[in-house]
C-alpha positions in Angstrom: 91.3 97.7 103.0 91.5 101.4 103.9 94.5 103.5 102.9 95.4 103.8 106.6 95.4 100.1 107.1 97.3 99.3 103.9 99.9 101.9 104.8 100.3 100.4 108.3 100.5 96.9 106.8 103.1 98.1 104.3 105.1 99.7 107.0 105.1 96.5 109.1 106.1 94.4 106.1 109.0 96.8 105.4 110.2 96.6 109.0 110.0 92.8 108.9 112.0 92.8 105.7 114.7 95.1 107.2 114.7 93.2 110.5 113.7 96.4 112.3 110.3 95.2 113.7 110.5 95.1 117.5 108.5 92.8 119.7 107.9 93.0 123.5 108.7 89.5 124.7 108.2 88.5 128.3 111.6 88.0 129.8 112.6 86.2 133.0 114.3 89.0 134.9 115.0 87.2 138.2 118.6 86.6 137.4 119.4 89.6 135.2 121.9 92.3 136.1 120.5 95.7 135.4 122.8 97.9 133.3 120.0 99.8 131.6 118.7 102.1 134.3 119.8 104.4 137.1 118.6 101.9 139.8 122.0 101.6 141.4 120.4 101.2 144.9 118.1 98.4 143.8 114.9 100.2 144.8 112.9 98.9 141.9 112.9 95.3 143.1 111.2 93.8 146.1 112.2 90.5 147.8 109.1 88.5 148.9 110.0 85.7 151.3 108.0 83.0 153.0 109.2 79.9 154.8 110.3 78.0 151.7 111.0 80.4 148.8 112.2 83.9 148.0 110.6 85.7 145.0 112.0 88.9 143.4 109.3 91.2 142.0 110.1 94.2 139.9 107.8 97.1 140.6 109.5 100.3 139.5 110.7 101.9 136.3 114.0 100.5 135.1 114.0 101.9 131.6 112.3 101.0 128.4 110.4 97.7 128.3 111.9 97.0 125.0 115.4 97.2 126.5 115.2 96.2 130.1 112.5 93.6 129.9 108.8 93.2 129.4 107.1 91.4 132.3 104.1 89.1 132.5 102.3 91.8 134.5 102.6 94.3 131.6 101.3 91.8 129.1 98.5 90.6 131.4 97.3 94.1 132.0 97.4 95.0 128.3 95.4 91.9 127.4 92.9 92.7 130.2 92.4 96.3 128.9 92.2 95.1 125.3 89.6 92.4 126.1 87.6 95.0 128.1 87.4 97.4 125.2 87.5 95.2 122.1 87.1 91.6 123.1 90.4 90.7 121.6 93.8 90.3 123.3 97.0 92.0 122.2 95.3 95.2 121.0 96.5 97.5 123.8 99.8 99.1 124.6 100.7 100.7 127.9 102.7 103.9 128.1 104.2 105.4 131.3 102.6 108.8 130.7 100.3 110.7 128.3 103.3 112.5 127.0 105.1 109.4 125.9 101.9 108.0 124.4 101.3 111.2 122.4 105.0 111.3 121.4 104.8 107.7 120.2 101.5 108.0 118.3 102.2 111.3 116.7 105.8 110.3 115.8 104.8 107.0 114.1 101.3 107.2 112.6 100.6 110.5 110.9 102.6 111.3 107.7 103.1 114.5 105.8 99.7 115.7 104.5 97.6 113.9 107.1 95.2 115.9 109.2 95.1 115.2 112.9 92.0 116.5 114.8 92.2 117.0 118.5 90.2 118.7 121.2 91.5 121.3 123.6 92.3 118.7 126.3 95.1 117.1 124.2 98.5 118.7 124.7 100.3 118.8 121.3 103.8 117.2 121.5 104.7 117.3 117.8 103.3 119.0 114.8 102.9 117.0 111.6 
């Protein structure tokens, strides 16, 4: 196992031991009250009605998926992208912008002494 993989595995084991490992679980949000966002006008939900049923669909940003709920749509799209590129599900993670993706990756993976090589198209968010 490479030193990078062993370091990541050790980090995951440490988080599991400390009960700080977070999982994005699909939540049923149809009957939740939203105290996690600034959506006080209810603009991030859409009521779809037909003759027999009414379905509420969340379509906007309501805060972090970890806090305000991960949806089946998120998980399905991540699995589709992962299968498209690797052939395996659960190897993709969606971010709402390139900025948050860079902030997350550069904040979690590189450690002191690591070298990060980027081209001129990458905007540096954090120096290691």
